[in-house]
DRENKESE-288674 format. One line per 8 residues: number of its first residue (from 0); their letters; for each residue y, x, z negated of C-alpha. Coordinates in steps of 0.1 Angstrom, whole numbers, plus 5000, padded with zeros to 4 digits. Example, Ala and Ser with C-alpha at 12.3 -4.5 7.8 and 13.67 -1.06 7.14 Angstrom:
2
0	AS	4955,5123,4922 | 4989,5137,4929
This chain:
292
0	MSRDRWAE	4928,4780,5097 | 4956,4806,5097 | 4959,4832,5069 | 4991,4843,5053 | 5007,4875,5064 | 4992,4897,5037 | 4956,4886,5044 | 4961,4887,5082
8	WLAVRRYG	4974,4923,5080 | 4946,4935,5058 | 4920,4919,5079 | 4933,4925,5115 | 4968,4938,5121 | 4966,4972,5103 | 4937,4982,5126 | 4950,4969,5159
16	GDPETRRR	4915,4957,5169 | 4904,4994,5171 | 4869,5000,5155 | 4875,5037,5151 | 4908,5032,5134 | 4891,5007,5111 | 4863,5032,5103 | 4888,5059,5095
24	VVADLAVI	4911,5037,5074 | 4882,5023,5054 | 4869,5058,5046 | 4904,5070,5035 | 4908,5039,5013 | 4875,5046,4996 | 4887,5080,4986 | 4919,5065,4972
32	RDKVLDLA	4900,5039,4952 | 4877,5065,4937 | 4906,5087,4927 | 4926,5059,4912 | 4896,5049,4890 | 4888,5085,4882 | 4923,5091,4869 | 4923,5059,4850
40	ELREGETL	4893,5072,4830 | 4879,5036,4830 | 4854,5031,4802 | 4825,5007,4801 | 4835,4972,4789 | 4872,4976,4793 | 4895,4950,4809 | 4912,4961,4841
48	LDVGCGEG	4941,4944,4859 | 4944,4953,4896 | 4980,4944,4906 | 4982,4936,4943 | 4944,4935,4946 | 4943,4927,4983 | 4907,4924,4994 | 4895,4938,4960
56	LIAFGALE	4888,4974,4969 | 4898,4988,4935 | 4888,4957,4915 | 4852,4956,4928 | 4850,4993,4923 | 4859,4989,4887 | 4832,4963,4883 | 4807,4987,4897
64	RGAGTVVF	4818,5013,4872 | 4811,4989,4842 | 4844,4972,4835 | 4838,4943,4812 | 4864,4920,4829 | 4885,4926,4860 | 4917,4906,4866 | 4925,4902,4903
72	GDVSTDLL	4962,4898,4907 | 4981,4892,4940 | 5009,4871,4955 | 4985,4859,4983 | 4965,4828,4976 | 4943,4836,5006 | 4934,4871,4993 | 4926,4858,4959
80	EFCRAAAG	4903,4832,4974 | 4887,4859,4995 | 4881,4879,4963 | 4868,4849,4944 | 4843,4842,4972 | 4832,4878,4974 | 4827,4879,4936 | 4805,4848,4938
88	DLGVLDRC	4784,4864,4965 | 4780,4895,4944 | 4771,4875,4913 | 4799,4889,4892 | 4822,4859,4890 | 4817,4856,4852 | 4834,4890,4848 | 4864,4881,4870
96	RFVESPAD	4897,4864,4865 | 4922,4856,4893 | 4960,4854,4888 | 4987,4847,4914 | 5015,4869,4902 | 5040,4894,4917 | 5040,4929,4902 | 5074,4923,4886
104	DLRTVEDG	5065,4890,4869 | 5030,4890,4853 | 5037,4860,4831 | 5002,4847,4836 | 4988,4878,4818 | 4990,4879,4780 | 5008,4906,4761 | 4985,4935,4751
112	SIDVLTTR	4954,4921,4769 | 4947,4949,4794 | 4931,4983,4790 | 4938,4997,4824 | 4962,4986,4851 | 4960,4998,4887 | 4980,4995,4919 | 4974,5007,4955
120	SVLIYVAR	5004,5006,4978 | 5020,4978,4959 | 5053,4990,4945 | 5064,4998,4981 | 5069,4960,4985 | 5086,4955,4952 | 5124,4955,4950 | 5125,4952,4912
128	KREAFREF	5104,4983,4903 | 5120,4987,4869 | 5109,4952,4859 | 5074,4959,4873 | 5070,4989,4850 | 5082,4969,4821 | 5056,4942,4829 | 5029,4969,4831
136	ARVLRPGG	5038,4981,4797 | 5039,4946,4782 | 5004,4936,4793 | 4987,4968,4782 | 4972,4973,4748 | 4984,5003,4728 | 4966,5033,4743 | 4962,5014,4776
144	RISLFEPI	4967,5033,4809 | 4983,5028,4843 | 4968,5045,4873 | 4990,5039,4904 | 4988,5050,4940 | 5019,5047,4961 | 5031,5062,4995 | 5064,5081,4994
152	NRFALREA	5077,5069,5027 | 5110,5088,5025 | 5090,5119,5033 | 5082,5105,5068 | 5118,5097,5078 | 5127,5117,5110 | 5156,5122,5132 | 5165,5096,5159
160	STWAGYDL	5147,5115,5187 | 5113,5107,5172 | 5095,5074,5163 | 5062,5070,5145 | 5058,5108,5149 | 5062,5108,5187 | 5089,5124,5208 | 5111,5097,5224
168	SPLGEIGA	5140,5119,5233 | 5134,5117,5271 | 5137,5079,5269 | 5173,5078,5256 | 5185,5042,5248 | 5149,5028,5252 | 5138,5047,5221 | 5169,5037,5202
176	KLRAVFEA	5164,5000,5210 | 5128,5000,5198 | 5137,5019,5166 | 5164,4994,5159 | 5139,4965,5157 | 5121,4982,5127 | 5152,4996,5111 | 5167,4961,5110
184	LQPHASDP	5137,4949,5090 | 5134,4981,5069 | 5170,4995,5064 | 5168,5030,5050 | 5193,5024,5022 | 5178,4993,5007 | 5142,4986,5018 | 5117,4987,4989
192	MLDFDERD	5095,5010,5009 | 5122,5036,5011 | 5142,5033,4979 | 5122,5056,4957 | 5103,5089,4956 | 5079,5106,4932 | 5107,5115,4908 | 5117,5078,4905
200	LIRLAEEA	5082,5069,4896 | 5082,5093,4867 | 5117,5081,4856 | 5106,5044,4857 | 5075,5051,4837 | 5095,5070,4811 | 5121,5042,4809 | 5092,5017,4803
208	GFFPIRLL	5080,5038,4773 | 5049,5055,4788 | 5039,5088,4774 | 5023,5111,4784 | 5028,5109,4822 | 5011,5128,4850 | 5020,5127,4887 | 5000,5142,4915
216	LEADVKPS	5019,5145,4949 | 5000,5150,4981 | 5018,5157,5014 | 5004,5162,5049 | 5021,5173,5081 | 4995,5174,5108 | 4987,5162,5144 | 4984,5125,5149
224	DARTWDGF	4949,5111,5154 | 4941,5102,5190 | 4941,5064,5194 | 4934,5039,5221 | 4966,5026,5236 | 4956,4989,5230 | 4948,4997,5194 | 4982,5014,5190
232	LNTAGNPT	5001,4985,5206 | 4984,4959,5184 | 4989,4977,5151 | 5015,4968,5125 | 5024,4995,5100 | 5026,4969,5072 | 5026,4932,5067 | 5064,4928,5070
240	IPTVAEAM	5070,4942,5105 | 5058,4934,5140 | 5032,4952,5160 | 5044,4978,5185 | 5037,4953,5213 | 5057,4926,5196 | 5086,4949,5191 | 5085,4960,5227
248	EQALTAEE	5085,4924,5239 | 5115,4917,5216 | 5136,4947,5224 | 5128,4960,5259 | 5130,4947,5294 | 5099,4948,5317 | 5111,4979,5334 | 5118,4996,5300
256	RERFTAHL	5083,4987,5287 | 5068,5004,5318 | 5089,5035,5312 | 5080,5035,5275 | 5043,5031,5282 | 5043,5059,5309 | 5059,5083,5284 | 5042,5074,5252
264	RPQVEQGR	5006,5065,5262 | 4995,5100,5269 | 5009,5112,5236 | 4990,5085,5217 | 4957,5088,5235 | 4957,5126,5233 | 4969,5128,5197 | 5001,5147,5205
272	GEWRMATA	5023,5132,5178 | 5031,5145,5143 | 5017,5127,5113 | 5038,5130,5081 | 5026,5114,5049 | 5033,5119,5012 | 5015,5099,4985 | 5017,5099,4947
280	YLVATKPD	4991,5092,4920 | 5008,5084,4887 | 4988,5081,4855 | 5004,5073,4822 | 4996,5059,4787 | 5012,5032,4766 | 5016,5050,4732 | 4998,5036,4702
288	RSSA	5027,5036,4677 | 5005,5024,4649 | 4987,5057,4648 | 5019,5078,4648
């Protein structure tokens, strides 16, 4: 039975079938989970809503830390069923709820019913970010907190001679044709992954009434990790775009694919690219007006 694109990407396509990439990504995600929950200052017995829960990394972490109830929220039925089955296996199903809702329309969650709301790489898929922040404020109790983690993808945009951190300048039109596949799906001017930065996150939180607000920005510019060529080819950067191999098949002739491989494979396998990444942790509180 096939999975939807969100579940398939989380399970397979983000790793490209490469065990070392999987190990590295899982380790990095565990650090993010812990920091999101640390910044949330989750207290025992509280109710936490994880928006865009995916496979439940943050949600199950909250249960381990003593959350009374965790609400798993996602747009993917497949991922919610995965989390439901995992909760049953862990014996925590009685402390879990599952809601199929997008971040900008949490109508299945009651007003003022949540103590802590978390996201991990969710707003990058949401065009209506202002509405999402308003929904976050609506479902929180007075004094409730948001703890969000989001990539700032504008930081990684480069000039046309590079792609995915690798130098494509010797390939001329071949590199441009490949880039065009992804830019058609993720136009720089309007794609939700690229239409905001850390300042916008602060502004959106302020507009939704959160106070105080704290944002931590982390940025890295470093050599790319060495990867297997097959793993690189079979990786999709997110659920909305093709793998590298799929994009090559779509955009390039057989001769162009050979030239592309001959040029890029040594860079990938030897880690001769440049990795640029910026991420933001945003924590903010819904004020308790009754105590003012």
